[in-house]
A tleap script that builds the chain and sets N, CA, C and O, in Angstrom:
source leaprc.protein.ff14SB
mol = sequence {
  NMET LYS ARG GLU PRO ALA LYS ASN PHE ARG
  ASP LEU ILE VAL TRP GLN LYS ALA HIE GLN
  LEU VAL LEU GLU VAL TYR GLY PHE SER SER
  ASN PHE PRO LYS THR GLU THR TYR GLY LEU
  THR SER GLN LEU ARG ARG ALA SER VAL SER
  VAL PRO ALA ASN ILE ILE VAL GLU GLY PHE
  ARG LYS LYS GLY LEU ALA ASP LYS CILE
}
set mol.1.N position { 19.596 46.485 2.566 }
set mol.1.CA position { 19.478 45.511 3.636 }
set mol.1.C position { 20.290 44.275 3.264 }
set mol.1.O position { 20.045 43.654 2.230 }
set mol.2.N position { 21.241 43.928 4.096 }
set mol.2.CA position { 22.088 42.765 3.851 }
set mol.2.C position { 21.506 41.557 4.562 }
set mol.2.O position { 21.113 41.628 5.727 }
set mol.3.N position { 21.459 40.437 3.831 }
set mol.3.CA position { 20.914 39.200 4.412 }
set mol.3.C position { 22.051 38.299 4.862 }
set mol.3.O position { 23.140 38.299 4.286 }
set mol.4.N position { 21.768 37.532 5.906 }
set mol.4.CA position { 22.728 36.525 6.366 }
set mol.4.C position { 22.763 35.380 5.375 }
set mol.4.O position { 21.738 35.051 4.778 }
set mol.5.N position { 23.923 34.764 5.186 }
set mol.5.CA position { 23.965 33.592 4.305 }
set mol.5.C position { 23.134 32.446 4.900 }
set mol.5.O position { 23.038 32.291 6.117 }
set mol.6.N position { 22.553 31.669 4.023 }
set mol.6.CA position { 21.727 30.540 4.465 }
set mol.6.C position { 22.599 29.494 5.141 }
set mol.6.O position { 23.649 29.120 4.620 }
set mol.7.N position { 22.161 29.027 6.299 }
set mol.7.CA position { 22.899 27.981 7.016 }
set mol.7.C position { 22.519 26.591 6.515 }
set mol.7.O position { 23.332 25.667 6.546 }
set mol.8.N position { 21.267 26.451 6.049 }
set mol.8.CA position { 20.845 25.206 5.438 }
set mol.8.C position { 19.808 25.519 4.360 }
set mol.8.O position { 19.349 26.656 4.247 }
set mol.9.N position { 19.448 24.526 3.584 }
set mol.9.CA position { 18.563 24.767 2.445 }
set mol.9.C position { 17.189 25.274 2.865 }
set mol.9.O position { 16.527 25.955 2.082 }
set mol.10.N position { 16.747 24.963 4.074 }
set mol.10.CA position { 15.433 25.427 4.536 }
set mol.10.C position { 15.389 26.940 4.717 }
set mol.10.O position { 14.306 27.523 4.769 }
set mol.11.N position { 16.546 27.579 4.814 }
set mol.11.CA position { 16.617 29.039 4.933 }
set mol.11.C position { 16.395 29.735 3.596 }
set mol.11.O position { 16.121 30.935 3.570 }
set mol.12.N position { 16.506 29.013 2.493 }
set mol.12.CA position { 16.363 29.608 1.171 }
set mol.12.C position { 14.890 29.861 0.851 }
set mol.12.O position { 14.062 28.955 0.953 }
set mol.13.N position { 14.575 31.074 0.470 }
set mol.13.CA position { 13.200 31.417 0.122 }
set mol.13.C position { 12.728 30.589 -1.062 }
set mol.13.O position { 11.576 30.157 -1.098 }
set mol.14.N position { 13.599 30.368 -2.019 }
set mol.14.CA position { 13.217 29.587 -3.197 }
set mol.14.C position { 12.856 28.153 -2.805 }
set mol.14.O position { 11.926 27.577 -3.370 }
set mol.15.N position { 13.579 27.571 -1.842 }
set mol.15.CA position { 13.233 26.216 -1.388 }
set mol.15.C position { 11.893 26.226 -0.652 }
set mol.15.O position { 11.078 25.323 -0.836 }
set mol.16.N position { 11.665 27.239 0.178 }
set mol.16.CA position { 10.404 27.336 0.917 }
set mol.16.C position { 9.216 27.406 -0.042 }
set mol.16.O position { 8.190 26.765 0.186 }
set mol.17.N position { 9.359 28.182 -1.108 }
set mol.17.CA position { 8.281 28.300 -2.096 }
set mol.17.C position { 8.105 26.993 -2.867 }
set mol.17.O position { 6.979 26.593 -3.164 }
set mol.18.N position { 9.200 26.336 -3.188 }
set mol.18.CA position { 9.120 25.052 -3.889 }
set mol.18.C position { 8.454 24.002 -2.998 }
set mol.18.O position { 7.668 23.188 -3.482 }
set mol.19.N position { 8.762 24.017 -1.716 }
set mol.19.CA position { 8.135 23.081 -0.778 }
set mol.19.C position { 6.629 23.351 -0.680 }
set mol.19.O position { 5.825 22.420 -0.620 }
set mol.20.N position { 6.264 24.626 -0.665 }
set mol.20.CA position { 4.849 24.985 -0.632 }
set mol.20.C position { 4.149 24.476 -1.896 }
set mol.20.O position { 3.008 24.019 -1.830 }
set mol.21.N position { 4.827 24.553 -3.040 }
set mol.21.CA position { 4.279 24.025 -4.288 }
set mol.21.C position { 3.974 22.538 -4.155 }
set mol.21.O position { 2.910 22.083 -4.575 }
set mol.22.N position { 4.898 21.779 -3.576 }
set mol.22.CA position { 4.697 20.341 -3.386 }
set mol.22.C position { 3.448 20.090 -2.547 }
set mol.22.O position { 2.624 19.247 -2.900 }
set mol.23.N position { 3.304 20.809 -1.453 }
set mol.23.CA position { 2.145 20.624 -0.582 }
set mol.23.C position { 0.842 20.931 -1.321 }
set mol.23.O position { -0.152 20.224 -1.156 }
set mol.24.N position { 0.853 21.983 -2.131 }
set mol.24.CA position { -0.348 22.346 -2.877 }
set mol.24.C position { -0.664 21.326 -3.969 }
set mol.24.O position { -1.828 20.983 -4.172 }
set mol.25.N position { 0.358 20.839 -4.674 }
set mol.25.CA position { 0.137 19.831 -5.709 }
set mol.25.C position { -0.443 18.562 -5.099 }
set mol.25.O position { -1.387 17.988 -5.641 }
set mol.26.N position { 0.112 18.125 -3.981 }
set mol.26.CA position { -0.427 16.929 -3.320 }
set mol.26.C position { -1.873 17.160 -2.872 }
set mol.26.O position { -2.704 16.255 -2.946 }
set mol.27.N position { -2.163 18.367 -2.409 }
set mol.27.CA position { -3.511 18.673 -1.962 }
set mol.27.C position { -4.531 18.618 -3.083 }
set mol.27.O position { -5.556 17.946 -2.963 }
set mol.28.N position { -4.253 19.327 -4.182 }
set mol.28.CA position { -5.265 19.329 -5.236 }
set mol.28.C position { -5.272 18.051 -6.050 }
set mol.28.O position { -6.312 17.688 -6.600 }
set mol.29.N position { -4.150 17.356 -6.146 }
set mol.29.CA position { -4.145 16.113 -6.924 }
set mol.29.C position { -4.812 14.964 -6.167 }
set mol.29.O position { -5.129 13.933 -6.761 }
set mol.30.N position { -5.024 15.132 -4.873 }
set mol.30.CA position { -5.727 14.089 -4.116 }
set mol.30.C position { -7.194 13.989 -4.539 }
set mol.30.O position { -7.867 12.998 -4.257 }
set mol.31.N position { -7.670 15.018 -5.211 }
set mol.31.CA position { -9.057 15.029 -5.693 }
set mol.31.C position { -9.200 14.493 -7.115 }
set mol.31.O position { -10.312 14.425 -7.641 }
set mol.32.N position { -8.092 14.113 -7.740 }
set mol.32.CA position { -8.154 13.568 -9.088 }
set mol.32.C position { -8.839 12.203 -9.061 }
set mol.32.O position { -8.850 11.531 -8.029 }
set mol.33.N position { -9.407 11.797 -10.188 }
set mol.33.CA position { -10.038 10.468 -10.235 }
set mol.33.C position { -9.029 9.357 -9.945 }
set mol.33.O position { -7.845 9.473 -10.262 }
set mol.34.N position { -9.523 8.284 -9.340 }
set mol.34.CA position { -8.651 7.147 -9.001 }
set mol.34.C position { -8.000 6.550 -10.249 }
set mol.34.O position { -6.929 5.950 -10.155 }
set mol.35.N position { -8.623 6.703 -11.401 }
set mol.35.CA position { -8.046 6.167 -12.636 }
set mol.35.C position { -6.758 6.888 -13.024 }
set mol.35.O position { -5.993 6.389 -13.850 }
set mol.36.N position { -6.513 8.059 -12.434 }
set mol.36.CA position { -5.298 8.832 -12.737 }
set mol.36.C position { -4.183 8.615 -11.719 }
set mol.36.O position { -3.148 9.277 -11.793 }
set mol.37.N position { -4.374 7.704 -10.775 }
set mol.37.CA position { -3.385 7.492 -9.718 }
set mol.37.C position { -1.997 7.213 -10.280 }
set mol.37.O position { -1.009 7.749 -9.778 }
set mol.38.N position { -1.912 6.388 -11.305 }
set mol.38.CA position { -0.597 6.034 -11.858 }
set mol.38.C position { -0.273 6.826 -13.112 }
set mol.38.O position { 0.737 6.563 -13.764 }
set mol.39.N position { -1.103 7.780 -13.457 }
set mol.39.CA position { -0.880 8.599 -14.643 }
set mol.39.C position { -0.554 10.031 -14.266 }
set mol.39.O position { 0.549 10.344 -13.816 }
set mol.40.N position { -1.538 10.891 -14.461 }
set mol.40.CA position { -1.344 12.318 -14.245 }
set mol.40.C position { -0.982 12.652 -12.792 }
set mol.40.O position { -0.106 13.481 -12.547 }
set mol.41.N position { -1.644 12.016 -11.844 }
set mol.41.CA position { -1.363 12.295 -10.427 }
set mol.41.C position { 0.094 12.012 -10.089 }
set mol.41.O position { 0.775 12.839 -9.482 }
set mol.42.N position { 0.558 10.852 -10.484 }
set mol.42.CA position { 1.940 10.460 -10.198 }
set mol.42.C position { 2.932 11.394 -10.878 }
set mol.42.O position { 3.924 11.805 -10.275 }
set mol.43.N position { 2.660 11.723 -12.134 }
set mol.43.CA position { 3.581 12.580 -12.885 }
set mol.43.C position { 3.657 13.980 -12.273 }
set mol.43.O position { 4.748 14.530 -12.124 }
set mol.44.N position { 2.522 14.555 -11.922 }
set mol.44.CA position { 2.516 15.883 -11.295 }
set mol.44.C position { 3.254 15.881 -9.963 }
set mol.44.O position { 4.031 16.789 -9.669 }
set mol.45.N position { 3.003 14.860 -9.170 }
set mol.45.CA position { 3.655 14.798 -7.856 }
set mol.45.C position { 5.159 14.629 -7.981 }
set mol.45.O position { 5.919 15.295 -7.277 }
set mol.46.N position { 5.596 13.745 -8.868 }
set mol.46.CA position { 7.048 13.535 -9.050 }
set mol.46.C position { 7.715 14.795 -9.575 }
set mol.46.O position { 8.821 15.134 -9.154 }
set mol.47.N position { 7.052 15.492 -10.491 }
set mol.47.CA position { 7.614 16.725 -11.045 }
set mol.47.C position { 7.739 17.801 -9.971 }
set mol.47.O position { 8.752 18.498 -9.902 }
set mol.48.N position { 6.709 17.939 -9.129 }
set mol.48.CA position { 6.762 18.975 -8.092 }
set mol.48.C position { 7.824 18.664 -7.040 }
set mol.48.O position { 8.494 19.574 -6.552 }
set mol.49.N position { 7.984 17.399 -6.690 }
set mol.49.CA position { 8.990 17.006 -5.701 }
set mol.49.C position { 10.408 17.234 -6.233 }
set mol.49.O position { 11.328 17.505 -5.462 }
set mol.50.N position { 10.577 17.123 -7.535 }
set mol.50.CA position { 11.913 17.287 -8.098 }
set mol.50.C position { 12.423 18.721 -7.989 }
set mol.50.O position { 13.634 18.941 -7.980 }
set mol.51.N position { 11.522 19.703 -7.908 }
set mol.51.CA position { 11.957 21.106 -7.824 }
set mol.51.C position { 12.742 21.368 -6.542 }
set mol.51.O position { 13.901 21.771 -6.634 }
set mol.52.N position { 12.172 21.161 -5.345 }
set mol.52.CA position { 12.975 21.411 -4.140 }
set mol.52.C position { 14.155 20.446 -4.001 }
set mol.52.O position { 15.191 20.811 -3.447 }
set mol.53.N position { 14.002 19.224 -4.499 }
set mol.53.CA position { 15.112 18.274 -4.419 }
set mol.53.C position { 16.303 18.763 -5.230 }
set mol.53.O position { 17.446 18.649 -4.786 }
set mol.54.N position { 16.048 19.300 -6.401 }
set mol.54.CA position { 17.144 19.806 -7.232 }
set mol.54.C position { 17.761 21.073 -6.669 }
set mol.54.O position { 18.948 21.327 -6.877 }
set mol.55.N position { 16.972 21.878 -5.956 }
set mol.55.CA position { 17.537 23.059 -5.294 }
set mol.55.C position { 18.565 22.610 -4.263 }
set mol.55.O position { 19.623 23.225 -4.128 }
set mol.56.N position { 18.258 21.550 -3.542 }
set mol.56.CA position { 19.175 21.028 -2.527 }
set mol.56.C position { 20.413 20.439 -3.180 }
set mol.56.O position { 21.535 20.809 -2.836 }
set mol.57.N position { 20.217 19.532 -4.113 }
set mol.57.CA position { 21.326 18.771 -4.692 }
set mol.57.C position { 22.184 19.622 -5.621 }
set mol.57.O position { 23.411 19.613 -5.520 }
set mol.58.N position { 21.547 20.350 -6.515 }
set mol.58.CA position { 22.298 21.086 -7.534 }
set mol.58.C position { 22.729 22.470 -7.080 }
set mol.58.O position { 23.667 23.033 -7.643 }
set mol.59.N position { 22.076 23.023 -6.090 }
set mol.59.CA position { 22.393 24.381 -5.689 }
set mol.59.C position { 23.049 24.495 -4.345 }
set mol.59.O position { 24.191 24.944 -4.243 }
set mol.60.N position { 22.343 24.094 -3.310 }
set mol.60.CA position { 22.838 24.358 -1.967 }
set mol.60.C position { 24.070 23.553 -1.609 }
set mol.60.O position { 24.928 24.037 -0.872 }
set mol.61.N position { 24.174 22.353 -2.107 }
set mol.61.CA position { 25.313 21.493 -1.769 }
set mol.61.C position { 26.609 21.925 -2.449 }
set mol.61.O position { 27.689 21.494 -2.045 }
set mol.62.N position { 26.518 22.760 -3.462 }
set mol.62.CA position { 27.728 23.251 -4.130 }
set mol.62.C position { 28.480 24.160 -3.168 }
set mol.62.O position { 27.868 24.915 -2.411 }
set mol.63.N position { 29.786 24.087 -3.197 }
set mol.63.CA position { 30.579 24.849 -2.236 }
set mol.63.C position { 31.138 26.145 -2.810 }
set mol.63.O position { 31.126 27.171 -2.128 }
set mol.64.N position { 31.621 26.122 -4.032 }
set mol.64.CA position { 32.263 27.293 -4.587 }
set mol.64.C position { 31.291 28.281 -5.202 }
set mol.64.O position { 30.195 27.900 -5.613 }
set mol.65.N position { 31.681 29.547 -5.270 }
set mol.65.CA position { 30.839 30.583 -5.829 }
set mol.65.C position { 30.535 30.304 -7.303 }
set mol.65.O position { 29.400 30.480 -7.745 }
set mol.66.N position { 31.528 29.875 -8.051 }
set mol.66.CA position { 31.324 29.579 -9.476 }
set mol.66.C position { 30.279 28.479 -9.667 }
set mol.66.O position { 29.450 28.561 -10.573 }
set mol.67.N position { 30.319 27.456 -8.820 }
set mol.67.CA position { 29.320 26.374 -8.892 }
set mol.67.C position { 27.916 26.884 -8.559 }
set mol.67.O position { 26.942 26.501 -9.207 }
set mol.68.N position { 27.820 27.739 -7.560 }
set mol.68.CA position { 26.511 28.245 -7.145 }
set mol.68.C position { 25.914 29.150 -8.199 }
set mol.68.O position { 24.700 29.152 -8.402 }
set mol.69.N position { 26.744 29.910 -8.866 }
set mol.69.CA position { 26.237 30.807 -9.925 }
set mol.69.C position { 25.736 29.980 -11.074 }
set mol.69.O position { 25.267 30.529 -12.071 }
savepdb mol mol.pdb
quit
């Protein structure tokens, strides 16, 4: 089965899964104690957001095949 090339980053399955990770991290970290707002909560959220962001910046925006590989 041949797949169509992605027209934008939202078409990438890996980005969709990374975005779902962000939503889940925000959901469960909202239950963390308020004392962790600027500690563990912030660190987990920033780390999860960086995954889909890096897929966009480092992967999808590259034009050549060598860059994408």
